[in-house]
Legacy VTK file of the C-alpha trace (Angstrom):
# vtk DataFile Version 3.0
C-alpha trace
ASCII
DATASET POLYDATA
POINTS 363 float
33.466 119.718 -0.516
36.564 121.061 1.237
36.171 123.808 3.846
38.891 126.144 5.111
38.417 128.855 7.726
40.094 132.239 7.685
40.921 132.767 11.370
40.112 136.381 12.258
38.443 135.984 15.661
34.844 137.230 15.463
35.264 137.963 11.741
36.400 134.443 10.849
34.631 132.906 7.884
34.445 129.670 5.885
35.730 129.085 2.366
33.898 126.161 0.758
35.546 124.534 -2.280
33.814 121.950 -4.458
31.247 121.304 -7.190
27.665 122.611 -7.348
28.172 125.193 -4.620
26.565 128.279 -6.171
23.163 126.760 -5.406
24.079 125.628 -1.868
22.180 128.425 -0.141
21.951 126.224 2.952
25.611 127.101 3.525
24.755 130.820 3.571
21.272 131.112 5.074
22.376 130.798 8.745
24.874 133.637 8.214
22.477 136.192 6.703
21.199 138.932 9.044
17.939 139.173 7.046
16.291 137.170 4.274
17.152 139.656 1.557
20.223 139.826 -0.679
21.478 141.892 -3.604
23.401 139.831 -6.182
26.040 141.757 -8.145
27.193 140.205 -11.426
28.295 141.302 -14.889
27.182 140.983 -18.493
29.291 137.858 -19.072
28.531 135.864 -15.916
24.896 136.886 -15.391
23.511 135.087 -18.488
25.276 131.908 -17.339
24.519 131.740 -13.624
22.383 134.601 -12.288
18.974 132.955 -12.789
20.178 129.753 -11.105
21.448 131.637 -8.084
18.296 133.789 -7.814
16.080 130.694 -7.947
18.221 128.957 -5.329
17.787 131.870 -2.932
14.056 132.026 -3.619
13.661 128.300 -2.932
15.244 128.996 0.439
12.699 131.763 1.100
15.198 134.583 0.584
14.398 137.598 -1.606
17.118 138.005 -4.229
17.539 141.358 -5.973
20.211 141.813 -8.611
22.283 144.346 -10.520
24.319 143.548 -13.645
27.457 145.587 -14.324
29.488 145.989 -17.516
32.316 143.467 -17.793
36.024 144.140 -17.639
38.872 145.610 -15.619
38.344 148.945 -17.374
34.943 149.190 -15.627
36.393 148.793 -12.139
35.788 152.473 -11.458
33.590 155.047 -9.723
30.765 155.132 -12.317
30.366 151.344 -12.162
30.550 151.345 -8.368
27.717 153.871 -8.325
25.510 151.454 -10.270
25.574 149.199 -7.196
24.697 152.080 -4.871
21.909 153.145 -7.251
20.365 149.656 -7.096
20.691 149.415 -3.309
19.040 152.783 -2.766
16.365 152.224 -5.418
15.289 149.030 -3.649
15.491 150.694 -0.226
18.061 148.241 1.043
19.312 148.628 4.599
22.426 147.675 6.521
21.183 144.112 6.998
20.996 143.467 3.257
23.799 141.128 2.173
25.621 141.706 -1.109
26.520 138.624 -3.155
29.503 138.943 -5.535
28.819 136.557 -8.427
31.693 136.782 -10.893
35.461 137.101 -11.173
37.934 139.277 -9.351
36.604 142.594 -10.628
33.099 141.796 -9.399
34.440 140.556 -6.075
36.575 143.651 -5.512
33.956 146.203 -6.511
31.120 144.435 -4.654
33.242 144.174 -1.538
34.058 147.882 -1.716
30.374 148.701 -2.151
29.612 146.538 0.897
32.303 148.319 2.916
30.950 151.767 2.020
27.158 151.351 1.839
25.666 152.579 5.126
29.236 152.341 6.486
29.364 148.592 6.075
27.049 145.728 5.158
27.797 141.982 4.910
28.811 140.361 1.664
29.474 136.898 0.238
31.979 135.929 -2.444
30.814 133.522 -5.184
33.926 133.597 -7.405
33.439 132.116 -10.878
37.048 132.298 -12.141
40.069 130.351 -10.987
41.977 133.548 -10.268
39.220 134.860 -8.011
38.851 131.525 -6.217
42.529 131.259 -5.296
43.250 134.923 -4.662
40.942 137.928 -4.737
37.940 136.325 -3.012
40.048 135.548 0.073
41.388 138.119 2.494
39.037 141.083 2.437
40.883 143.415 0.069
38.293 145.396 -1.885
38.552 148.378 -4.180
38.509 150.064 -7.552
41.205 151.312 -9.901
42.474 154.802 -10.577
43.949 155.675 -13.997
47.347 156.044 -12.300
47.245 152.811 -10.300
45.420 149.546 -9.714
43.309 149.072 -6.565
44.427 152.405 -5.149
40.987 153.242 -3.731
39.332 150.703 -1.455
38.929 149.190 1.994
39.613 146.060 3.988
36.229 144.354 4.377
36.027 140.625 5.013
33.230 138.506 3.471
31.040 136.353 5.700
31.610 133.317 3.437
33.172 132.216 0.154
31.614 129.594 -2.135
34.215 128.451 -4.691
32.379 126.276 -7.222
34.692 124.515 -9.679
31.723 123.757 -11.965
31.910 127.368 -13.135
35.172 126.505 -14.901
33.120 124.721 -17.572
32.387 128.150 -19.072
35.771 129.706 -18.263
37.885 130.577 -21.340
41.367 129.050 -21.488
42.952 132.489 -21.215
41.134 133.140 -17.922
42.111 129.705 -16.598
45.779 130.410 -17.295
45.468 133.784 -15.586
44.284 131.982 -12.460
47.189 129.552 -12.622
49.540 132.545 -12.329
48.290 133.227 -8.800
48.556 129.529 -7.960
52.216 129.575 -9.034
52.736 132.679 -6.918
51.576 130.931 -3.751
54.089 128.129 -4.213
56.890 130.526 -5.087
56.471 132.669 -1.987
55.663 130.162 0.750
55.768 126.446 -0.139
58.633 124.905 -2.092
56.990 121.457 -2.065
53.812 122.928 -3.552
55.859 124.689 -6.242
57.463 121.341 -7.068
54.005 119.727 -7.224
52.953 122.433 -9.682
55.972 121.715 -11.856
54.878 118.066 -11.994
51.164 118.759 -12.496
50.867 121.944 -14.556
49.503 120.031 -17.553
46.742 118.518 -15.380
45.676 122.000 -14.322
45.655 123.218 -17.913
43.545 120.157 -18.840
41.058 121.122 -16.052
41.571 117.882 -14.133
39.097 118.238 -11.228
41.250 116.481 -8.638
44.290 118.602 -9.491
42.258 121.825 -9.507
40.686 121.144 -6.111
44.096 120.342 -4.633
45.610 123.530 -6.081
42.712 125.738 -5.006
42.741 124.266 -1.503
46.484 124.648 -1.015
46.529 128.174 -2.440
43.616 129.212 -0.228
45.315 127.654 2.805
48.459 129.671 2.129
46.594 132.924 1.634
44.316 132.323 4.642
47.345 131.660 6.828
49.059 134.867 5.730
45.881 136.958 6.103
45.256 135.592 9.598
48.772 136.686 10.616
48.636 140.122 8.941
45.121 141.146 7.909
45.919 144.748 6.928
49.261 144.211 5.217
51.457 145.851 7.830
54.229 143.358 7.121
54.005 139.690 6.129
50.935 139.971 3.897
52.867 142.089 1.418
54.622 138.909 0.200
51.331 137.982 -1.495
52.204 140.748 -3.968
55.101 138.815 -5.516
55.191 139.886 -9.171
52.527 142.520 -8.607
54.716 145.644 -8.527
55.830 144.963 -12.092
52.458 143.393 -12.969
50.349 146.354 -11.882
52.654 148.654 -13.859
52.058 146.491 -16.933
48.280 146.606 -16.472
48.173 150.367 -16.006
50.747 151.053 -18.713
48.926 149.062 -21.377
45.472 150.193 -20.213
43.427 148.138 -17.760
41.981 145.070 -19.436
44.538 144.831 -22.277
46.375 142.103 -20.381
44.525 140.040 -17.785
45.713 140.485 -14.223
47.201 136.992 -14.106
49.047 137.538 -17.376
50.655 140.710 -16.034
51.511 139.008 -12.735
53.069 136.098 -14.640
55.478 138.424 -16.423
55.934 140.360 -13.183
57.017 137.221 -11.323
59.669 136.502 -13.942
60.934 140.071 -13.557
60.929 139.815 -9.754
62.739 136.459 -9.885
65.362 137.926 -12.210
65.786 140.895 -9.886
66.285 138.422 -7.019
69.002 136.683 -9.045
70.776 139.910 -9.982
70.865 140.908 -6.302
72.478 137.567 -5.432
69.493 136.249 -3.479
68.782 133.219 -5.670
70.793 131.433 -8.316
70.087 131.246 -12.038
68.540 127.773 -11.669
65.851 129.045 -9.285
65.137 132.010 -11.567
64.799 129.642 -14.506
62.364 127.405 -12.600
60.047 130.382 -12.131
60.364 131.483 -15.755
59.873 127.973 -17.130
56.767 127.244 -15.043
55.217 130.562 -16.086
55.924 129.741 -19.752
54.587 126.169 -19.415
51.359 127.630 -18.008
50.929 129.567 -21.254
51.542 132.919 -19.578
53.744 135.793 -20.792
57.299 135.303 -19.532
58.311 138.845 -20.511
56.665 142.209 -20.007
55.751 144.682 -22.746
58.308 147.327 -23.712
56.787 150.338 -21.950
60.214 151.880 -21.422
62.178 152.132 -18.186
60.962 155.611 -17.207
57.339 154.594 -17.707
57.791 151.464 -15.592
59.426 153.583 -12.898
56.604 156.138 -12.976
53.913 153.463 -12.695
55.710 151.498 -9.978
56.112 154.667 -7.915
52.396 154.566 -7.017
52.510 150.963 -5.780
50.773 150.549 -2.402
53.783 148.778 -0.861
56.002 151.826 -1.275
56.945 153.749 1.857
58.427 157.249 2.164
58.990 157.392 -1.582
61.056 154.177 -1.635
60.144 151.444 -4.110
59.548 148.125 -2.351
59.638 144.772 -4.153
58.710 141.267 -3.086
61.782 139.160 -3.814
62.847 135.542 -3.296
65.560 134.182 -1.009
64.653 130.756 -2.376
61.670 129.058 -3.973
59.113 129.142 -1.167
60.768 131.983 0.771
59.751 135.556 -0.118
60.352 138.879 1.612
59.910 142.621 0.986
63.031 144.533 -0.071
63.362 148.325 -0.368
66.975 148.877 -1.414
66.910 148.300 -5.165
68.966 150.841 -7.067
67.966 152.455 -10.326
70.607 150.659 -12.404
69.389 147.237 -11.253
65.824 148.144 -12.156
66.880 149.417 -15.567
68.710 146.137 -16.199
65.579 144.139 -15.300
63.326 146.204 -17.554
65.806 145.926 -20.431
66.277 142.174 -19.997
62.723 141.077 -19.191
60.547 143.111 -21.567
59.850 142.938 -25.256
57.808 144.803 -27.851
55.049 142.195 -28.107
51.986 143.651 -26.393
LINES 1 364
363 0 1 2 3 4 5 6 7 8 9 10 11 12 13 14 15 16 17 18 19 20 21 22 23 24 25 26 27 28 29 30 31 32 33 34 35 36 37 38 39 40 41 42 43 44 45 46 47 48 49 50 51 52 53 54 55 56 57 58 59 60 61 62 63 64 65 66 67 68 69 70 71 72 73 74 75 76 77 78 79 80 81 82 83 84 85 86 87 88 89 90 91 92 93 94 95 96 97 98 99 100 101 102 103 104 105 106 107 108 109 110 111 112 113 114 115 116 117 118 119 120 121 122 123 124 125 126 127 128 129 130 131 132 133 134 135 136 137 138 139 140 141 142 143 144 145 146 147 148 149 150 151 152 153 154 155 156 157 158 159 160 161 162 163 164 165 166 167 168 169 170 171 172 173 174 175 176 177 178 179 180 181 182 183 184 185 186 187 188 189 190 191 192 193 194 195 196 197 198 199 200 201 202 203 204 205 206 207 208 209 210 211 212 213 214 215 216 217 218 219 220 221 222 223 224 225 226 227 228 229 230 231 232 233 234 235 236 237 238 239 240 241 242 243 244 245 246 247 248 249 250 251 252 253 254 255 256 257 258 259 260 261 262 263 264 265 266 267 268 269 270 271 272 273 274 275 276 277 278 279 280 281 282 283 284 285 286 287 288 289 290 291 292 293 294 295 296 297 298 299 300 301 302 303 304 305 306 307 308 309 310 311 312 313 314 315 316 317 318 319 320 321 322 323 324 325 326 327 328 329 330 331 332 333 334 335 336 337 338 339 340 341 342 343 344 345 346 347 348 349 350 351 352 353 354 355 356 357 358 359 360 361 362
């Protein structure tokens, strides 16, 4: 087991990475304010792991309630959020009840938002079961739900008290979901660690083959990068925005196609290619660096081009991105592989050229 700490003073917390961790309640018990938890899962993950986790809590003398939500990004909304509140109130839970997010990124985000809002804030634990959630959404305290006009537009910053990232859950993870997680891994190398990006170029096939050693190394390094950025800028007032490389275009793709049509990682993969090409067209990187990003995305089995939504539709959807300020579109761009920054002076013609060059009609 590898353990990394997110350094946020009194709100610091451990991220444990390894095998067999979803039943390691001994790692959580000392952190719980009372011996009662509410496990939140979905209709896909619950049949696989919920009973095991409930029994593990009960063996530790901890009462484990549960609520099972419908699966999918299209259910990351107010009605589904209310199912969590309904269960908490029905069981007369109080502000010392800890929520446990057992599932992928949608479950982690919606459970964290419920924890932030219920009785003005209760503790929660992340038990991410997808690669994407383990390397990205379970770390950093961003929680929320979607709005039809934009992804994650309603939410709160609310840090977990611990993260248990169990790689054994990948045994039931579909290949498409695995590849979606690799997109976020590629992002971390592209924005902050050129050597890591180079390692990914050399080891992408090992990740796709689910090599345990390669996966643990990639998860650990990605979590280290994200934890470092979050510790420096918890509420995204500056540096943390670089973690959104590819996301301005990617979120537009998700919303434009309808949430759930493309997986988040698939949309971010295409979005990173678009952002890298924008960086090249602005003279920030050369064509070779742009091609390295595009080629690694393609080798990971991810879309290297966005769907043809049309320039005006892309512009409309990107205009509600959370990074925007005073009506100006802001993009995370590359100065080099491993060096990202936020840029807010992209003209309309450059954006039109990117949308024309980096999209196709294959949805």
